C-alpha atoms as one frame of an Amber mdcrd trajectory, in Angstrom:
protein
 187.361  12.266 121.890 187.314  11.483 118.184 190.494  12.208 116.417 192.618
  11.731 113.272 196.138  11.042 113.103 198.480  11.213 110.467 202.041  10.606
 110.081 205.262  11.147 108.107 208.194   9.148 109.185 211.344   9.056 107.105
 212.658   5.468 108.383 210.735   2.208 107.206 211.714   0.861 110.847 210.225
   3.575 112.669 207.053   4.006 110.404 206.490   0.287 111.073 206.638   0.872
 114.956 204.302   4.022 114.819 201.616   1.874 112.477 201.609  -1.067 115.116
 201.150   1.481 118.078 198.243   3.291 116.461 196.771   0.014 115.362 196.142
  -0.560 119.021 194.040   2.529 119.381 192.155   3.094 116.178 191.270   2.078
 112.661 193.796   2.337 109.712 191.810   4.313 107.143 194.601   5.113 104.499
 198.410   4.917 104.348 199.749   6.994 107.321 196.230   7.860 108.604 194.233
   6.600 111.524 191.035   7.340 113.091 190.606   6.858 116.730 187.633   7.394
 119.069 189.438   7.038 122.477 189.249   8.371 126.174 191.519  11.309 127.036
 193.685   8.930 129.188 194.378   6.634 126.310 195.138   9.736 123.966 197.777
  10.816 126.459 199.425   7.351 126.587 199.322   7.104 122.775 200.911  10.508
 122.456 203.516   9.790 124.970 204.341   6.360 122.928 204.373   8.152 119.588
 206.696  10.854 120.878 209.026   8.244 122.182 209.063   6.418 118.718 209.631
   9.209 116.413 213.014  11.312 115.463 211.835  14.844 115.154 215.214  16.093
 113.935 215.050  13.508 111.393 211.912  15.251 109.826 209.310  12.988 111.424
 206.178  14.231 112.283 202.744  13.330 113.760 199.695  15.210 113.366 196.699
  15.195 115.424 193.262  16.364 114.470 190.613  16.432 116.836 186.865  16.409
 115.587 183.933  17.519 117.582 180.701  15.354 117.706 179.176  17.746 114.895
 181.950  17.518 112.751 182.161  13.626 113.384 178.779  13.459 111.842 179.690
  15.189 108.915 182.541  12.614 107.670 181.798  11.410 104.351 183.417   8.350
 103.040 183.440   6.679  99.520 185.081   3.390  99.637 187.652   2.184 101.969
 187.050   0.400 105.423 184.481   1.507 108.028 186.221   2.230 111.326 185.489
   0.277 114.272 182.672   1.045 116.861 183.419   3.756 119.471 185.815   2.782
 122.174 187.229  -0.168 120.513 190.705  -0.245 121.981 193.347  -3.196 121.222
 196.554  -3.278 123.403
């Protein structure tokens, strides 16, 4: 599955932990935005990990945008980094 994950975390400390967790599963594209091409089991593991790190009562939020194969082919990039190859996961 291919998804874009964005986050808005109030605390610098929690934000750093979220960033480190996401780096293990995807490519850092922009501030607070990652692109991930992962298996469902890895997505579930990542989601669980992020849910443990955030503080929803403190206005933290994480959003998951799932892209189908057709939508993935329509992504246009100008500048910035190119995401890792499919299935690249660093744990």
